[in-house]
N, C-alpha and C positions, 0 to 999 in steps of 0.2 A: 214137374209132373208129381200125380199123387201115387203114394205108395201101392196103388193098384194098376196104374198105370207101370209103374216101374218092374214089379212081379210080373206083368204079363209081361213085358221084353225081354226080362231075363228068363223065363219060360220058355219064350221061343227061340233061344240062342243055347237052349240045351242040349247042343248035337247030339251028345252020346249017351242021352237019357239015362244017366247015371246022377241027375240031381245035383251034379257040379258045370259049371260055366267055364267053357273053353275059351280063356280073354283072346287069345288070337284072332278065333273065327268069329266070337263078336266084334270084334273091331272091322273086322270085313264086313261084316252084313252091316255094321253100324254106319262105314262110309258107302257103302254099294245101295243102303238105303238113303243115305242122307241125299248124295248124287240125283238119285231118281228123284225124289222130292222137291229139289232146286229147280229139276228138269221142269216137271210139273208145273210148279207154281208160275216156272216164267210162262209157259205156255198159258197157263190161265190169266196172267196178269194181262199180256198180249192181247188177248180177247175179248178182255171183261175191263172196263175202263172201271167200273165201280169198285172192282177187287183193287185193280191198280191205285187207285186214290186211298182205300184202307191201308195197303200195304205199306203205302209213303206215308202214313203218320197222319193222314188227313182226313177229314170225315167226309163219307160219301155223299152228304146234302151240303149246301152253302154254310162256312162254319161261321157262329155267332161271332167268331172274333174277328171275320174278317169284314172291314169296314170301305163301304164305297165314298171313293173320293169326290167332292161336290166340285172341287175348286183344283185345278192342275198347278202345282206348284213347282217354282224353277227348281231343277238340278243341284244339287250343290255339288262344285267342283271342286275334285281330290286330287291334285297333283301326283304324276309317279310318281315324284322323290318321295313324297311323304308315307307313300305305300311302302318305301324300300329303306325310313329309317326308324328308329326307335323312337317312338311318340311317347310321353309320360304326362298323364293328366291325374290331379291328385292323389298322388303317387303308384296309379297304378302305371303297368309297362304294355304298352299296346306294342307287338312286332308281327310283321305278316311269316307264314309258313306257308307251304302248298305240298301237302301228302299227293301219294298218286295217284290218290283217288279222286281227285278233282281234273286230270290231266283229258280224261276224256268226256268233259264238259266244255259247253262254249267258253265262257264266261265264269270268273268264281272269284272273290275276295275272302282274307283270312283275318281273321281279328284273333292276337291274342291279348290276355290279361293277366296277370301276377296278382293274387291278392293276398295279404297277411292274413296269419290267424285274426280269430278272433279278440283274443287274448293281447294283440298288439297292435290292434286298431284304437284310435282315441273314439272317445265319445262326443258326440256332437250334441245332442238334444238337452239344452239346459233348461229344466223344468221350473214352472212358476214356484212363487213363494206359495203354498196351501191355505196359509193362514190367513191371509191377507185378500186371495183372489177367490170369487165366486166359483163354485164347482157344481157339476151337474156329469152323473153319472147313469152308465148303463150295462146291461150284459147281452150277451148274443152267443151264437153259436156258427161254425162250419158242418154241414152234416156232409158227408160223402154219399152220392147217389151209387145205384148199382152199375150204369155205363159209364162210373169215374167221374160224372159234373159235381159242382160242388153249389149248397144252396148255401145261405145266411140270411141272417136278421137285414132289414137296410131301415134307414133312420131318417127323419125328420129333426133339422135342429133349427132351431127358434133363435135368434140374437135381438135381443131388444133397440140395442143401439149401438152406434159403432164402438170397437173395443179392442185392445191385443187379447188374442184368445191362443191358448196352447190347447191340442188337440192330441189325444194319445191312444191307442190301442195295444194290448199285451194277452197272450195267452192265461184262460184265467187259470191259478190251481187252487181247486176247489177240497183238497184234500187238507184237511188241516193237521192231522197225524205225520207227525215227522219219520221220515224213511218211508214212505210210499210214493213210487213215482209216478209224475204223471206222463203217460205215452204223448200226449201232443205239445207238449210245453216248449218242444223244440220247434214245433210248426209256426213257419211266417206268417205273420199278420201286416196289413197296412189299410190304410183308409182313403178312399179319395174322396174328397172336397168339390163338391158342386153347388153352385149357386142356383135358385129358381128366379127366372125369369118370366111373370106371369102365369107361364101355367107349369105344371109339373112333367109337362114333356119337355120344356126348352132349359133345357139345363147348361149351363157354364161351369168348365172347369176352373176351380181356382188354384188348388195343388193337393200333394198328398205329403203324409206320412213319409219321407223319405230320411229322417233323422234317426240316428241308432243309439239305444243305449241299452245295451245288455238284450232282453228279449223283446223290449218295448220299443216301438217306433212313433215316432211323433214328427207335429210341425206345430211350428212358433210366428203367429205374423196378425196382421190387422185386419178383421174382417167386419165392412159396412152390415146395419140394421139389416135385417130380413130374413128370409128363410132359406136353408142350406139345406143339401140331402148328404148323408156320409154313406159311402158305399162301402163295407169292408171287402178285403180282396187277400186271397192266400194264391199261390203260386202253384200248388199242388205237387210240387216237388217233394213235399213230405208229409203231406196229406193226400195219402193214395190207398188203393186196396190192399188188404194186407197178404202177402204171398205164403204165410204159414197156416196152416191148416191146423184147425183146435181138435184134438182128439175127446171124447167124452163130453158132457153138459152137464152145467152146473146147476143142482139143485132149486129150485126158487120157491118153492112150499114143502108143507110135512104136515103130518097130523099130529098133534100135541097128545100128550096123557090121557085126556078127553077124546080123544076124536075130531079134534076140532081142525078145520086146516088153520096155518100158522104160515107166516114169512119167514124163509130161513134168514140167518143173520146174514147171507152174502147178499142176499135179495136185498133186503131190509139197506145195507151200507150202499150198493149202486141206486134205492131211489134216493137216498140222500143227496147222492151228486147229484144224479137227476133233477130235483128240487132245485138245488144250488145253482144249476145252468137253466132253469126255465123260471125262476123269481129273477127278473129282469133287472127290477129295480132296486132289488135285495134289501127288501125290507123283512124276509122272513115269511112272506105270506105270497100265496097266489092271486091275483086278482083276475077278474073271467076273462080278459084281454091277455094275459098271461098265460093261461091255460088253454086259451083257444089254438094258442100257437103251438103247445106240445099238441092240441088235438089233429092240427090241420097235418102235423110231422107224422103220427103216429095213424090215423084212421083216415086224413083226407076229409074228416067233418068239423062241424063246430058246435057248441054248446050255446045254444041260447037261454035268454035270461028265466025263462020259466023251466028249462031244465036244470039252469044254476039255481034255483027255487028249490026243486027237488034235493040237490047236494047237499043245500045249507041247513036242510031238514033233517040229513042225515049221518053227516060230516061235520066236522068241529071245523069252524069259521071261526074267525075273526075282525069285523067288519066289515063285514060281505066277502071276505078274502079266505083261501082255505091254506088250512095251516099245514105244516109237517106231518102231524098225526090223520089229518084229515086226509090226505095225499095216500099215506099209506093204507089209511081203511079204505079209501078207493079203492088201490087196487089186490087189496084183500077180499073186498065185495065180485071184484072182477074175474078171480081165481073161484070164488064160492058160486059165481053162476055157471061155471064151465066144470064145478065137482072135481077141483084140483086138477083138469086136465093146462099146462101151462102153452099153450100153443098160444093163445093171443096174447100173452105176456112177453113171450119171446117175439112175436112180432110188434111189439110196442120196443123193447129191448136194442133189437136189432135196426128198426128205424132210427135211433139215437144213436147208433155208433158202434155197439156195445157188440163182442162177440161169444160163442158160448160159454166160454170161461167167466164173462162178466169182467172183460175190460174194455174200456171205451179207446178202440184201434181206427175206427173211421168217423170222428167228430172230433171238434177242436173249438170248446168253450172259450169265449174273449171278454174283455170288460173295457170298455172306450170312457174315457176321462174327458170332460170339456171343462178349463178353466180361462173364464173371463174376469179383465180386470176393472171393468168400469159395469156390467150389470149380470144377471142372473142369466145365463142361456139355461134353453128345457133342448131335452132331449126325449125323443118317443119313435120306438121301433114300430114301424107301420106294416110291413111285410115279411114275410120268409118265403124265398123263390130263389130261383139259379142266378147267375150272373146273366145283366141286362145286357143290352146293346150299349145302351149309356157307358155303363162299367167298362165295354171291352173299347170304346172309343174313348174313355175316358185312360185308358191304360197306355194303346198306341199315343194318343197324345201327347200324353207326359214323358215317354221314349222319343219321340219326332223332336219334343222340345227340349229335353234335357240331355240328349245323349247324343254320340258322335256318330254323326252322318258320311258313309263312303258308299263310292257307285261300284257296281259289279266291272271288272274292265273289260272294256271295249263294247260296253252294254250300260248308256246312261239312264235309260229308262228305269233301270233295276235300281233300288236303294237299298241298304241296309245299315239301320240305323241299331245303337249299343247303347245301351243305359248301364251304368256301373253303380251301384251304390256299395259299403261295406259287407253288405250281406246277401246282394243277390245281382245278377245278371241278364237284364232282359235285351232280347232283339226282334226288333219288328223288320219285315220286308215291304216295302212300297213299291207295286207296279204301276209305274204310270204310262205303259204302252196301252194299245187298244187290243191285244189278245192275252189271255191268260196264261202263265208261266209257271212250271215246276221248277222249284228250287231243289236242291240237294244239298243236305245240311250234314256234318262230317264233325265230329266232337272225338274222335279216335286218340286225336294226341293232349286229350283235357287230361289232368290229373287232379282227384280228388274231389269230383264233380259229380253232380246230381240233377239231371234235366227231369222236368216235369212230362217230357212225352215219355220216358221210359225206353228210349233208346240214345244207341250212341251214334248211329249211323238212321237216317231218313229225310224224307221228303217234303215238301207242301206244295201244295197248289194255290197259286194266288190268282183272282180274277182281275179283269181288265179294271186301268183306272182302280186299284183298290189298293188297302194295308192290310196286314194279318200280323199277328204275333207269331214268330219263329219257335220260340223256345226263351223258357225262364229255366236259368239254372242256379245252383244255390251250392256250398261245400257239402259233401259228405260228411266231413268233419270237419267245422268250423273252430276247431283247436289248433288245428293245422295249415299249413299254406297250401291253397288249392292255384292249380293253372287252368283259365280256360282258353283253349284253343280252337275256334269253329273256323271251318271251311264252308263257307256259302257258293253253290257251284250252281249256273243255270244249265239245265238236261238236254243234251241236245234233242 
């Protein structure tokens, strides 16, 4: 709640009109209001199916993560004995538990996984000999939209000949000074590798970066010659809308001794960080393509060759690419065009994930490294867009392929797939029936867990003959052990 909302409530509870709060009466008012709100909400949900879907934690329209099944696969059979025994896989313990909340549902299944703290987990990723292997690198960024959707760069990778390849992704530390923390370094990152077959629309999942080494995730294997697509992915567990509100606003420009506009040191520092983020190839210059990713994100428009030539005449460039100083002068010119009004500058900053205190809290820059043993790989950023259906299919397929499958008790058409790495747990719901189903998800018994849904109890609606991601879960504190205890139940 905002401070104004809290003040409004406490003013209403000033029963004695003496400027003091009667705590007992406030509690009575709170409980009465809560009961009335619950009753009203239940009545509205019963009448409005769209509101019901929203309350369940599912989107009002068909979810982009909902994948239609072209071919029905045979149901995995899980014996009753397996459900009631402790099963251990790769060091994780799984045992059922059935909280009371599941008793009102037709069928349910419980999954429990104990995961050790990060400091106690063995790293798996073996990085190549960077001195001998050919390397290609590109930067990129995850940006958080107002509705919570995450967009990112997407890449085309060309491998000239069959070779052993190592691909890694990790959050990018753009601060060179020691002691300055980056909020986004704890954000999880992964890459899904898809092979292009004849057309860009026909992509086949090859693998994904499931091996971990500290904040880096990677994959090592053999790739044949051809074109591949690298789709960056983050769960949304840690990259989400900030809850804390910033009071006040940082100064972006000021008047110097001569009355001329100048950029404040704080704004200059932020612009340098932005430059490092949008300089995808890391050569210290911005090409027209790199600058256009910046323009598309901040204004929705693109700069053509003619406009770029005008920039070349007015701002510092080298080899037809914009320098850091040129980028600074470009933003200063924008401030001068508005006679010092910082409104447009704030539009730029907010669209790039900054808050009013000039902190990047709703974006996560990352860096991708590709090492090939026998050839020189080439990587190029092609798009900046929201997670596509191709990425959603890849996530679901990876969980179905790698995860553990369990059937809801007494409901063989509903299958819950659970995939666990050392850093995250993902569950996928497959509905093989002819009817849509509503699945109730309860995480109340979990400990030290953070879900991308932002709720401990919610529900999802799964269309007939389809599958979708139920949730992604990560540790709240990865230096401590965490317990994932989730009950999926079919709602009556």
